[in-house]
All heavy atoms as an XYZ file, in Angstrom:
860
protein
N      21.087     -9.135      5.861
C      19.779     -8.915      5.308
C      19.295    -10.231      4.702
O      19.980    -10.844      3.904
C      19.851     -7.819      4.250
C      18.537     -7.556      3.603
S      18.393     -5.912      2.947
C      18.906     -6.096      1.304
N      18.127    -10.634      5.082
C      17.572    -11.878      4.574
C      16.593    -11.590      3.455
O      15.879    -10.597      3.475
C      16.854    -12.654      5.690
O      15.793    -11.859      6.178
C      17.822    -12.998      6.809
N      16.584    -12.471      2.492
C      15.661    -12.329      1.374
C      14.540    -13.326      1.539
O      14.761    -14.474      1.893
C      16.359    -12.598      0.056
C      17.286    -11.506     -0.361
C      17.771    -11.809     -1.729
N      17.708    -10.567     -2.488
C      18.089    -10.465     -3.720
N      18.530    -11.507     -4.366
N      18.026     -9.322     -4.346
N      13.357    -12.858      1.270
C      12.214    -13.762      1.300
C      11.784    -14.028     -0.135
O      11.846    -13.150     -0.986
C      11.045    -13.154      2.084
O      10.676    -11.929      1.459
C      11.437    -12.912      3.527
N      11.369    -15.234     -0.393
C      10.919    -15.582     -1.731
C       9.465    -15.173     -1.890
O       8.648    -15.382     -1.013
C      11.064    -17.078     -1.960
C      12.498    -17.522     -2.051
C      12.569    -18.964     -2.458
C      14.018    -19.371     -2.603
N      14.143    -20.715     -3.106
N       9.184    -14.554     -3.009
C       7.817    -14.168     -3.311
C       7.309    -15.047     -4.446
O       8.063    -15.390     -5.356
C       7.728    -12.689     -3.714
O       8.576    -12.479     -4.838
C       8.153    -11.785     -2.578
N       6.037    -15.378     -4.434
C       5.503    -16.244     -5.481
C       5.338    -15.537     -6.820
O       5.184    -16.170     -7.840
C       4.159    -16.692     -4.922
C       3.775    -15.621     -3.982
C       5.062    -15.078     -3.414
N       5.387    -14.209     -6.831
C       5.156    -13.455     -8.049
C       6.476    -12.963     -8.615
O       7.274    -12.373     -7.907
C       4.237    -12.250     -7.767
O       3.072    -12.716     -7.101
C       3.840    -11.570     -9.045
N       6.679    -13.173     -9.887
C       7.888    -12.738    -10.560
C       7.834    -11.229    -10.791
O       6.800    -10.694    -11.199
C       8.019    -13.451    -11.900
O       9.020    -12.852    -12.679
N       8.952    -10.521    -10.579
C       8.955     -9.089    -10.885
C       8.748     -8.814    -12.362
O       8.256     -7.761    -12.736
C      10.330     -8.616    -10.415
C      11.127     -9.821    -10.157
C      10.190    -10.961     -9.991
N       9.108     -9.776    -13.209
C       8.909     -9.591    -14.643
C       7.437     -9.657    -15.022
O       7.039     -9.153    -16.064
C       9.710    -10.625    -15.424
C      11.198    -10.471    -15.181
C      11.894    -11.391    -14.428
C      11.874     -9.365    -15.683
C      13.249    -11.236    -14.188
C      13.224     -9.192    -15.440
C      13.908    -10.130    -14.702
O      15.235     -9.962    -14.469
N       6.611    -10.245    -14.189
C       5.171    -10.230    -14.392
C       4.580     -8.924    -13.869
O       3.670     -8.361    -14.469
C       4.517    -11.418    -13.690
C       2.991    -11.451    -13.688
C       2.466    -11.629    -15.116
C       2.486    -12.553    -12.793
N       5.123     -8.445    -12.768
C       4.588     -7.229    -12.162
C       4.934     -5.966    -12.947
O       4.168     -5.003    -12.937
C       5.102     -7.103    -10.722
C       4.624     -8.188     -9.766
C       5.280     -8.022     -8.408
C       3.118     -8.190     -9.635
N       6.067     -5.938    -13.635
C       6.454     -4.751    -14.397
C       5.472     -4.410    -15.520
O       5.058     -3.249    -15.628
C       7.871     -4.910    -14.943
C       8.980     -4.745    -13.912
C      10.325     -5.114    -14.511
C       9.009     -3.334    -13.375
N       5.047     -5.359    -16.362
C       4.047     -4.997    -17.383
C       2.707     -4.578    -16.779
O       2.032     -3.703    -17.323
C       3.889     -6.266    -18.217
C       5.080     -7.088    -17.940
C       5.549     -6.716    -16.584
N       2.338     -5.194    -15.666
C       1.090     -4.783    -15.006
C       1.200     -3.345    -14.534
O       0.276     -2.537    -14.719
C       0.756     -5.739    -13.842
C       0.418     -7.127    -14.388
C      -0.383     -5.190    -12.992
C       0.295     -8.191    -13.320
N       2.341     -2.986    -13.958
C       2.568     -1.612    -13.518
C       2.518     -0.647    -14.692
O       1.914      0.420    -14.599
C       3.928     -1.507    -12.805
O       3.939     -2.405    -11.700
C       4.182     -0.097    -12.317
N       3.147     -1.024    -15.802
C       3.130     -0.148    -16.981
C       1.721      0.051    -17.515
O       1.343      1.159    -17.908
C       4.036     -0.718    -18.071
C       5.507     -0.636    -17.733
S       6.626     -1.113    -19.062
C       6.060     -2.738    -19.490
N       0.921     -1.019    -17.524
C      -0.457     -0.893    -18.015
C      -1.288      0.003    -17.098
O      -2.058      0.841    -17.568
C      -1.103     -2.263    -18.151
C      -0.590     -3.047    -19.332
S      -1.441     -4.611    -19.586
C      -0.839     -5.579    -18.226
N      -1.134     -0.173    -15.782
C      -1.887      0.663    -14.849
C      -1.441      2.119    -14.936
O      -2.260      3.035    -14.920
C      -1.739      0.133    -13.424
C      -2.413     -1.205    -13.141
C      -2.045     -1.706    -11.754
C      -3.914     -1.081    -13.287
N      -0.142      2.352    -15.015
C       0.385      3.714    -15.094
C      -0.069      4.373    -16.390
O      -0.511      5.515    -16.391
C       1.904      3.679    -15.024
C       2.530      5.023    -14.894
C       2.625      5.988    -15.855
C       3.141      5.574    -13.728
N       3.260      7.094    -15.372
C       3.598      6.865    -14.062
C       3.364      5.095    -12.448
C       4.257      7.679    -13.157
C       4.019      5.914    -11.552
C       4.454      7.186    -11.904
N       0.039      3.649    -17.495
C      -0.333      4.217    -18.784
C      -1.818      4.485    -18.938
O      -2.220      5.420    -19.625
N      -2.638      3.679    -18.291
C      -4.082      3.890    -18.407
C      -4.594      4.965    -17.459
O      -5.749      5.366    -17.554
C      -4.818      2.582    -18.142
O      -4.648      2.180    -16.792
N      -3.751      5.448    -16.559
C      -4.194      6.445    -15.578
C      -4.663      7.732    -16.250
O      -5.635      8.345    -15.816
C      -3.073      6.748    -14.582
N      -3.990      8.150    -17.320
C      -4.330      9.419    -17.947
C      -5.685      9.361    -18.636
O      -6.534     10.231    -18.425
C      -3.231      9.824    -18.939
C      -1.895     10.002    -18.289
C      -0.919      9.037    -18.420
C      -1.623     11.114    -17.520
C       0.316      9.183    -17.821
C      -0.398     11.272    -16.907
C       0.575     10.311    -17.050
N      -5.904      8.343    -19.451
C      -7.175      8.276    -20.186
C      -8.344      7.948    -19.257
O      -9.433      8.511    -19.400
C      -7.083      7.251    -21.312
O      -6.751      5.987    -20.789
N      -8.139      7.055    -18.295
C      -9.244      6.729    -17.388
C      -9.560      7.902    -16.459
O     -10.724      8.164    -16.158
C      -8.928      5.479    -16.574
O      -7.774      5.663    -15.788
N      -8.537      8.620    -16.031
C      -8.781      9.786    -15.171
C      -9.482     10.894    -15.940
O     -10.310     11.614    -15.386
C      -7.467     10.300    -14.588
O      -6.874      9.315    -13.770
N      -9.151     11.045    -17.220
C      -9.823     12.047    -18.042
C     -11.311     11.750    -18.152
O     -12.140     12.653    -18.074
C      -9.186     12.099    -19.437
C      -9.828     13.094    -20.366
C      -9.699     14.512    -19.864
C     -10.300     15.486    -20.852
N     -10.191     16.868    -20.407
N     -11.677     10.478    -18.308
C     -13.098     10.147    -18.403
C     -13.811     10.391    -17.077
O     -14.990     10.734    -17.064
C     -13.282      8.703    -18.861
O     -12.790      7.810    -17.900
N     -13.097     10.248    -15.967
C     -13.712     10.497    -14.656
C     -13.942     11.990    -14.444
O     -15.013     12.392    -13.985
C     -12.836      9.906    -13.524
C     -13.322     10.362    -12.165
C     -12.832      8.398    -13.598
N     -12.953     12.837    -14.789
C     -13.122     14.274    -14.540
C     -14.136     14.918    -15.476
O     -14.516     16.062    -15.267
C     -11.783     15.043    -14.587
C     -10.866     14.606    -13.483
C     -11.127     14.960    -15.939
N     -14.595     14.186    -16.493
C     -15.684     14.700    -17.318
C     -17.026     14.583    -16.599
O     -17.976     15.255    -16.959
C     -15.732     13.949    -18.644
C     -14.566     14.274    -19.555
C     -14.557     13.446    -20.820
O     -15.404     12.528    -20.956
O     -13.706     13.700    -21.679
N     -17.095     13.722    -15.565
C     -18.349     13.480    -14.865
C     -18.386     14.048    -13.448
O     -19.469     14.317    -12.935
C     -18.635     11.974    -14.811
C     -18.752     11.342    -16.159
N     -19.834     11.557    -16.990
C     -17.926     10.528    -16.836
C     -19.665     10.889    -18.110
N     -18.509     10.253    -18.042
N     -17.252     14.178    -12.808
C     -17.200     14.726    -11.448
C     -16.099     15.775    -11.380
O     -15.184     15.775    -12.202
C     -16.938     13.625    -10.381
C     -18.049     12.607    -10.351
C     -15.609     12.951    -10.592
N     -16.174     16.699    -10.417
C     -15.101     17.694    -10.269
C     -13.753     17.022     -9.984
O     -13.691     15.928     -9.425
C     -15.550     18.533     -9.070
C     -17.017     18.319     -8.974
C     -17.272     16.936     -9.488
N     -12.680     17.694    -10.367
C     -11.354     17.098    -10.234
C     -10.983     16.798     -8.782
O     -10.320     15.813     -8.499
C     -10.289     17.989    -10.889
C     -10.135     19.330    -10.258
N     -10.945     20.394    -10.605
C      -9.293     19.781     -9.318
C     -10.590     21.450     -9.895
N      -9.589     21.104     -9.110
N     -11.437     17.614     -7.847
C     -11.125     17.359     -6.434
C     -11.839     16.102     -5.926
O     -11.279     15.336     -5.134
C     -11.491     18.567     -5.578
O     -12.852     18.898     -5.760
N     -13.053     15.868     -6.390
C     -13.786     14.656     -6.002
C     -13.119     13.417     -6.608
O     -12.988     12.382     -5.943
C     -15.266     14.749     -6.441
C     -16.003     13.449     -6.193
C     -15.953     15.907     -5.728
N     -12.666     13.522     -7.856
C     -11.982     12.399     -8.499
C     -10.712     12.032     -7.746
O     -10.434     10.849     -7.512
C     -11.661     12.743     -9.948
N      -9.945     13.031     -7.345
C      -8.715     12.765     -6.588
C      -9.041     12.139     -5.234
O      -8.369     11.207     -4.789
C      -7.927     14.052     -6.407
N     -10.086     12.636     -4.576
C     -10.473     12.081     -3.279
C     -10.905     10.621     -3.418
O     -10.502      9.782     -2.611
C     -11.606     12.901     -2.665
C     -12.175     12.346     -1.369
C     -11.173     12.517     -0.241
C     -13.479     12.994     -1.030
N     -11.692     10.320     -4.425
C     -12.142      8.939     -4.623
C     -10.975      8.017     -4.937
O     -10.886      6.916     -4.394
C     -13.184      8.880     -5.745
C     -14.528      9.528     -5.443
C     -15.395      9.539     -6.698
C     -15.229      8.799     -4.319
N     -10.079      8.473     -5.778
C      -8.950      7.632     -6.170
C      -8.032      7.340     -4.987
O      -7.670      6.195     -4.731
C      -8.173      8.319     -7.288
C      -7.000      7.517     -7.777
C      -6.318      8.227     -8.917
N      -5.185      7.456     -9.382
C      -4.315      7.896    -10.259
N      -4.459      9.092    -10.781
N      -3.299      7.155    -10.626
N      -7.655      8.363     -4.264
C      -6.673      8.164     -3.205
C      -7.300      7.852     -1.862
O      -6.639      7.267     -1.008
C      -5.716      9.344     -3.159
C      -4.874      9.338     -4.385
C      -5.180     10.142     -5.455
C      -3.829      8.449     -4.514
C      -4.446     10.092     -6.614
C      -3.088      8.386     -5.673
C      -3.398      9.206     -6.724
N      -8.556      8.177     -1.691
C      -9.259      7.688     -0.506
C      -9.431      6.183     -0.570
O      -9.222      5.464      0.411
N      -9.783      5.682     -1.757
C      -9.896      4.237     -1.950
C      -8.555      3.542     -1.799
O      -8.456      2.463     -1.208
N      -7.496      4.164     -2.317
C      -6.161      3.582     -2.179
C      -5.727      3.559     -0.722
O      -5.111      2.583     -0.261
C      -5.156      4.365     -3.015
N      -6.049      4.610      0.022
C      -5.695      4.641      1.446
C      -6.421      3.538      2.215
O      -5.830      2.868      3.073
C      -6.031      6.006      2.042
N      -7.685      3.340      1.898
C      -8.424      2.252      2.556
C      -7.838      0.888      2.211
O      -7.700      0.019      3.078
C      -9.897      2.306      2.162
C     -10.698      3.483      2.729
C     -12.110      3.479      2.162
C     -10.714      3.437      4.239
N      -7.467      0.696      0.948
C      -6.863     -0.577      0.543
C      -5.538     -0.802      1.258
O      -5.248     -1.915      1.725
C      -6.670     -0.605     -0.971
N      -4.730      0.237      1.392
C      -3.451      0.095      2.093
C      -3.646     -0.159      3.584
O      -2.861     -0.889      4.200
C      -2.585      1.327      1.867
C      -1.994      1.448      0.467
C      -1.269      2.775      0.305
C      -1.059      0.298      0.172
N      -4.678      0.431      4.174
C      -4.959      0.150      5.581
C      -5.361     -1.307      5.786
O      -4.999     -1.923      6.791
C      -6.047      1.091      6.104
C      -5.594      2.536      6.333
C      -6.797      3.411      6.678
C      -4.535      2.609      7.412
N      -6.106     -1.861      4.833
C      -6.469     -3.275      4.908
C      -5.216     -4.144      4.796
O      -5.031     -5.098      5.563
C      -7.504     -3.637      3.811
C      -7.680     -5.133      3.694
C      -8.830     -2.964      4.111
N      -4.321     -3.810      3.851
C      -3.072     -4.560      3.701
C      -2.234     -4.454      4.969
O      -1.661     -5.445      5.438
C      -2.287     -4.066      2.466
C      -0.873     -4.615      2.447
C      -3.018     -4.424      1.198
N      -2.178     -3.272      5.552
C      -1.425     -3.086      6.797
C      -2.018     -3.912      7.928
O      -1.288     -4.524      8.709
C      -1.403     -1.608      7.179
C      -0.629     -1.236      8.434
C       0.842     -1.571      8.267
C      -0.817      0.222      8.748
N      -3.339     -3.956      8.010
C      -3.980     -4.744      9.061
C      -3.723     -6.236      8.874
O      -3.530     -6.969      9.841
C      -5.483     -4.465      9.072
N      -3.691     -6.684      7.626
C      -3.483     -8.104      7.357
C      -2.024     -8.531      7.464
O      -1.721     -9.599      7.984
C      -4.016     -8.461      5.973
C      -5.526     -8.351      5.774
C      -5.884     -8.597      4.322
C      -6.248     -9.325      6.680
N      -1.115     -7.684      6.967
C       0.287     -8.092      6.864
C       1.237     -7.189      7.635
O       2.449     -7.306      7.474
C       0.724     -8.097      5.393
C      -0.115     -8.981      4.532
C      -1.021     -8.438      3.635
C       0.001    -10.351      4.609
C      -1.792     -9.240      2.827
C      -0.777    -11.175      3.814
C      -1.679    -10.621      2.917
N       0.734     -6.293      8.455
C       1.566     -5.308      9.132
C       2.612     -5.894     10.046
O       3.721     -5.385     10.154
N       2.320     -6.957     10.729
C       3.281     -7.565     11.651
C       4.498     -8.106     10.923
O       5.580     -8.154     11.471
C       2.619     -8.692     12.455
C       1.486     -8.232     13.318
C       2.001     -7.393     14.462
C       0.823     -7.022     15.349
N       1.141     -6.037     16.315
N       4.306     -8.496      9.685
C       5.397     -9.080      8.918
C       6.429     -8.027      8.504
O       7.584     -8.331      8.280
C       4.826     -9.740      7.671
C       5.778    -10.713      7.033
C       5.212    -11.347      5.803
N       3.898    -11.936      6.022
C       3.148    -12.419      5.058
N       3.561    -12.361      3.816
N       1.980    -12.947      5.308
N       6.022     -6.751      8.402
C       6.896     -5.706      7.884
C       7.270     -4.661      8.923
O       7.628     -3.555      8.579
C       6.215     -4.997      6.706
C       5.855     -5.914      5.592
C       4.529     -6.141      5.266
C       6.827     -6.561      4.867
C       4.195     -6.981      4.227
C       6.502     -7.406      3.829
C       5.183     -7.620      3.509
N       7.217     -4.976     10.196
C       7.422     -3.943     11.207
C       8.892     -3.615     11.459
O       9.188     -2.746     12.253
C       6.724     -4.311     12.514
C       7.322     -5.537     13.183
O       8.170     -6.193     12.561
O       6.923     -5.820     14.313
N       9.845     -4.237     10.805
C      11.252     -3.919     10.973
C      11.780     -4.482     12.272
O      11.197     -5.361     12.889
N      12.913     -3.954     12.715
C      13.568     -4.483     13.911
C      12.785     -4.148     15.175
O      12.556     -4.998     16.019
C      14.985     -3.937     14.005
N      12.370     -2.902     15.310
C      11.682     -2.503     16.544
C      10.212     -2.218     16.322
O       9.431     -2.264     17.253
C      12.331     -1.241     17.137
O      12.201     -0.172     16.190
C      13.795     -1.477     17.451
N       9.846     -1.866     15.096
C       8.454     -1.560     14.819
C       8.048     -0.164     15.251
O       6.888      0.195     15.181
N       9.013      0.664     15.688
C       8.698      2.016     16.143
C       9.219      3.033     15.137
O      10.264      2.850     14.546
C       9.316      2.260     17.504
C       8.782      1.291     18.533
C       9.010      1.807     19.913
C       8.557      0.720     20.862
N       7.614      1.131     21.797
N       8.476      4.110     14.983
C       8.849      5.193     14.081
C       8.967      6.460     14.911
O       8.080      6.773     15.716
C       7.789      5.372     12.966
C       8.141      6.527     12.068
C       7.634      4.091     12.172
N      10.053      7.198     14.702
C      10.235      8.437     15.456
C       9.223      9.481     14.982
O       8.792      9.464     13.829
C      11.657      8.966     15.275
O      11.835      9.451     13.961
N       8.857     10.405     15.861
C       7.917     11.463     15.451
C       8.452     12.306     14.294
O       7.698     12.731     13.429
C       7.747     12.307     16.711
C       8.110     11.397     17.831
C       9.140     10.464     17.293
N       9.749     12.522     14.261
C      10.335     13.311     13.169
C      10.189     12.574     11.834
O       9.835     13.169     10.821
C      11.798     13.590     13.465
C      12.442     14.458     12.427
C      13.851     14.815     12.811
N      14.423     15.640     11.776
C      15.639     16.078     11.768
N      16.438     15.781     12.770
N      16.092     16.814     10.789
N      10.460     11.268     11.838
C      10.314     10.480     10.611
C       8.856     10.414     10.180
O       8.556     10.468      8.982
C      10.875      9.078     10.815
N       7.944     10.312     11.140
C       6.525     10.294     10.805
C       6.089     11.627     10.200
O       5.305     11.670      9.252
C       5.696      9.974     12.046
N       6.599     12.722     10.735
C       6.288     14.047     10.190
C       6.811     14.215      8.775
O       6.125     14.764      7.909
N       8.026     13.740      8.545
C       8.585     13.817      7.192
C       7.795     12.959      6.216
O       7.565     13.348      5.072
C      10.041     13.374      7.201
C      10.969     14.392      7.785
C      12.397     13.924      7.699
N      13.298     14.981      8.101
C      14.602     14.857      8.112
N      15.149     13.708      7.746
N      15.354     15.853      8.482
N       7.381     11.792      6.645
C       6.580     10.923      5.782
C       5.234     11.576      5.472
O       4.742     11.505      4.341
C       6.381      9.564      6.440
N       4.637     12.216      6.465
C       3.361     12.906      6.240
C       3.533     14.066      5.262
O       2.705     14.257      4.367
C       2.791     13.400      7.561
N       4.616     14.826      5.413
C       4.874     15.938      4.499
C       5.108     15.428      3.076
O       4.587     15.997      2.110
C       6.083     16.753      4.975
C       6.466     17.943      4.108
C       5.335     18.970      4.084
C       7.748     18.571      4.617
N       5.866     14.354      2.951
C       6.098     13.772      1.627
C       4.791     13.274      1.019
O       4.565     13.409     -0.189
C       7.104     12.621      1.723
N       3.911     12.720      1.834
C       2.620     12.271      1.339
C       1.744     13.421      0.888
O       1.074     13.340     -0.144
N       1.774     14.507      1.647
C       0.955     15.670      1.286
C       1.438     16.282     -0.019
O       0.653     16.565     -0.918
C       0.958     16.710      2.428
C       0.155     16.168      3.614
C       0.408     18.045      1.965
C       0.300     16.987      4.883
N       2.749     16.461     -0.144
C       3.286     17.074     -1.364
C       3.278     16.078     -2.524
O       2.819     16.385     -3.621
C       4.714     17.607     -1.117
C       5.361     18.067     -2.419
C       4.684     18.746     -0.117
N       3.773     14.870     -2.276
C       3.960     13.914     -3.353
C       2.691     13.277     -3.850
O       2.580     12.930     -5.017
N       1.710     13.111     -2.993
C       0.476     12.455     -3.415
C      -0.646     13.473     -3.563
O      -1.230     13.625     -4.631
C       0.074     11.339     -2.420
C      -1.254     10.728     -2.805
C       1.142     10.265     -2.365
N      -0.939     14.185     -2.511
C      -2.083     15.097     -2.520
C      -1.904     16.227     -3.534
O      -2.749     16.434     -4.399
C      -2.309     15.662     -1.119
C      -3.440     16.636     -1.027
C      -4.746     16.185     -1.069
C      -3.201     17.985     -0.927
C      -5.800     17.076     -1.000
C      -4.241     18.885     -0.852
C      -5.541     18.432     -0.892
N      -0.796     16.962     -3.458
C      -0.593     18.104     -4.350
C      -0.427     17.646     -5.802
O      -1.057     18.196     -6.700
C       0.619     18.911     -3.905
N       0.419     16.646     -6.016
C       0.646     16.171     -7.380
C      -0.655     15.745     -8.038
O      -0.963     16.133     -9.164
C       1.639     15.001     -7.370
C       1.757     14.301     -8.699
C       2.585     14.794     -9.695
C       1.022     13.154     -8.965
C       2.692     14.158    -10.921
C       1.122     12.510    -10.182
C       1.962     13.016    -11.161
O       2.048     12.387    -12.364
N      -1.439     14.935     -7.351
C      -2.649     14.416     -7.964
C      -3.780     15.432     -8.006
O      -4.628     15.367     -8.893
C      -3.066     13.127     -7.263
C      -2.137     12.018     -7.646
O      -2.171     11.559     -8.768
N      -1.264     11.617     -6.732
N      -3.793     16.361     -7.087
C      -4.752     17.456     -7.193
C      -4.518     18.253     -8.475
O      -5.447     18.535     -9.235
N      -3.239     18.580     -8.725
C      -2.903     19.290     -9.957
C      -3.082     18.403    -11.183
O      -3.450     18.880    -12.260
C      -1.472     19.828     -9.889
C      -1.319     20.987     -8.951
C      -0.392     20.936     -7.933
C      -2.104     22.126     -9.080
C      -0.242     21.995     -7.070
C      -1.969     23.194     -8.219
C      -1.031     23.135     -7.200
N      -2.833     17.104    -11.032
C      -3.016     16.159    -12.136
C      -4.473     16.157    -12.599
O      -4.765     16.309    -13.790
C      -2.573     14.766    -11.673
C      -2.897     13.655    -12.616
C      -2.195     13.498    -13.795
C      -3.895     12.745    -12.317
C      -2.482     12.453    -14.661
C      -4.182     11.698    -13.162
C      -3.472     11.558    -14.342
N      -5.400     16.002    -11.666
C      -6.821     15.976    -12.042
C      -7.303     17.343    -12.504
O      -8.143     17.443    -13.393
C      -7.669     15.464    -10.876
C      -7.652     13.973    -10.742
C      -6.946     13.362     -9.725
C      -8.338     13.175    -11.633
C      -6.921     11.986     -9.605
C      -8.320     11.800    -11.527
C      -7.613     11.204    -10.515
N      -6.798     18.402    -11.910
C      -7.169     19.747    -12.342
C      -6.706     19.965    -13.779
O      -7.451     20.482    -14.609
C      -6.566     20.772    -11.396
C      -6.871     22.200    -11.759
C      -8.082     22.719    -12.107
C      -5.940     23.268    -11.806
N      -7.965     24.062    -12.355
C      -6.649     24.421    -12.173
C      -4.591     23.375    -11.558
C      -6.039     25.655    -12.303
C      -3.983     24.609    -11.680
C      -4.709     25.734    -12.059
N      -5.477     19.567    -14.084
C      -4.970     19.695    -15.450
C      -5.757     18.857    -16.438
O      -6.007     19.288    -17.564
N      -6.161     17.661    -16.026
C      -6.960     16.820    -16.925
C      -8.331     17.414    -17.193
O      -8.922     17.171    -18.248
C      -7.126     15.418    -16.334
C      -5.952     14.466    -16.528
C      -6.229     13.153    -15.823
C      -5.681     14.225    -17.996
N      -8.847     18.188    -16.245
C     -10.144     18.817    -16.491
C     -10.023     19.970    -17.484
O     -11.017     20.398    -18.057
C     -10.760     19.311    -15.180
O     -10.005     20.372    -14.640
N      -8.789     20.448    -17.711
C      -8.580     21.579    -18.609
C      -7.992     21.197    -19.959
O      -8.102     21.954    -20.910
C      -7.644     22.605    -17.949
C      -8.124     23.186    -16.611
C      -7.033     24.048    -16.001
C      -9.395     23.984    -16.811
N      -7.340     20.045    -20.050
C      -6.619     19.680    -21.274
C      -6.933     18.238    -21.661
O      -7.392     17.456    -20.832
C      -5.121     19.841    -21.045
N      -6.646     17.873    -22.904
C      -6.835     16.481    -23.329
C      -5.871     15.539    -22.595
O      -4.781     15.939    -22.192
C      -6.499     16.513    -24.826
C      -6.569     17.932    -25.229
C      -6.275     18.743    -24.016
N      -6.282     14.285    -22.438
C      -5.452     13.327    -21.713
C      -4.155     13.031    -22.453
O      -3.149     12.696    -21.830
C      -6.218     12.037    -21.455
O      -6.588     11.433    -22.674
N      -4.141     13.171    -23.766
C      -2.913     12.951    -24.523
C      -1.847     13.960    -24.128
O      -0.671     13.610    -23.971
C      -3.198     13.025    -26.022
C      -2.000     12.804    -26.940
C      -1.448     11.400    -26.746
C      -2.390     13.026    -28.375
N      -2.251     15.215    -23.942
C      -1.300     16.234    -23.499
C      -0.745     15.898    -22.121
O       0.447     16.053    -21.870
C      -1.952     17.613    -23.466
C      -2.309     18.117    -24.854
O      -1.785     17.564    -25.844
O      -3.116     19.058    -24.946
N      -1.601     15.448    -21.231
C      -1.146     15.091    -19.890
C      -0.218     13.887    -19.944
O       0.774     13.826    -19.210
C      -2.339     14.787    -18.993
N      -0.513     12.939    -20.819
C       0.325     11.760    -20.955
C       1.713     12.085    -21.473
O       2.660     11.340    -21.233
N       1.840     13.193    -22.156
C       3.147     13.615    -22.654
C       3.824     14.556    -21.659
O       5.006     14.406    -21.353
C       2.999     14.303    -24.030
C       2.514     13.289    -25.062
C       4.301     14.945    -24.462
C       2.113     13.902    -26.378
N       3.090     15.527    -21.146
C       3.695     16.551    -20.297
C       4.133     16.051    -18.930
O       5.204     16.415    -18.455
C       2.721     17.718    -20.115
C       2.504     18.596    -21.336
C       1.425     19.623    -21.069
C       3.791     19.271    -21.735
N       3.327     15.247    -18.286
C       3.635     14.852    -16.907
C       4.910     14.019    -16.825
O       5.796     14.344    -16.035
C       2.429     14.159    -16.254
C       1.337     15.203    -16.027
C       2.814     13.499    -14.937
C       0.058     14.677    -15.504
N       5.085     12.960    -17.622
C       6.345     12.216    -17.516
C       7.567     13.041    -17.926
O       8.650     12.859    -17.394
C       6.160     11.030    -18.467
C       4.695     10.889    -18.619
C       4.130     12.263    -18.486
N       7.396     13.963    -18.882
C       8.514     14.768    -19.345
C       8.886     15.835    -18.317
O      10.061     16.100    -18.081
C       8.191     15.404    -20.706
C       9.234     16.420    -21.115
C       8.063     14.330    -21.762
N       7.887     16.439    -17.700
C       8.147     17.537    -16.772
C       8.504     17.086    -15.354
O       9.077     17.862    -14.595
C       6.937     18.484    -16.713
C       6.729     19.272    -17.985
S       8.133     20.293    -18.446
C       8.159     21.465    -17.122
N       8.189     15.865    -14.991
C       8.476     15.396    -13.623
C       9.950     15.511    -13.269
O      10.294     16.048    -12.208
C       7.977     13.972    -13.418
O       6.578     13.952    -13.442
N      10.884     15.039    -14.107
C      12.302     15.204    -13.745
C      12.735     16.671    -13.682
O      13.575     17.037    -12.867
C      13.055     14.475    -14.855
C      12.060     13.595    -15.504
C      10.743     14.237    -15.301
N      12.148     17.507    -14.532
C      12.501     18.919    -14.526
C      12.072     19.570    -13.219
O      12.819     20.336    -12.595
C      11.846     19.644    -15.726
C      12.059     21.145    -15.654
C      12.386     19.088    -17.030
N      10.854     19.265    -12.756
C      10.353     19.847    -11.518
C      11.067     19.317    -10.285
O      11.257     20.037     -9.309
C       8.850     19.604    -11.400
C       8.001     20.296    -12.463
C       6.549     19.867    -12.338
C       8.131     21.804    -12.377
N      11.458     18.055    -10.331
C      12.160     17.465     -9.182
C      13.554     18.020     -9.109
O      14.073     18.379     -8.104
C      12.183     15.932     -9.288
C      13.103     15.324     -8.250
C      10.785     15.390     -9.113
């Protein structure tokens, strides 16, 4: 396995990740006050899907692995994981934020995630 050097330190990326993760609850709460929770989830993850497609188009050849082919079974499992892990989780996340304060969500979601998994 070969390692490639990246210009960005992981120690720089970790605080950025924590800030983005931590701000998700309060910023999402302000969004669901103005639009329905299903629209908020669609905007958030539709935009993320478009951004990832752009990254794939720009850098996809670099990450294609040994053969670059994915079996239909693996693709189906990845799709199922995406539907449950992203679509269902965030649909319920935004629905819960429309019903409760963001502070409650900031406490309940990280605590309950290991229990549910």
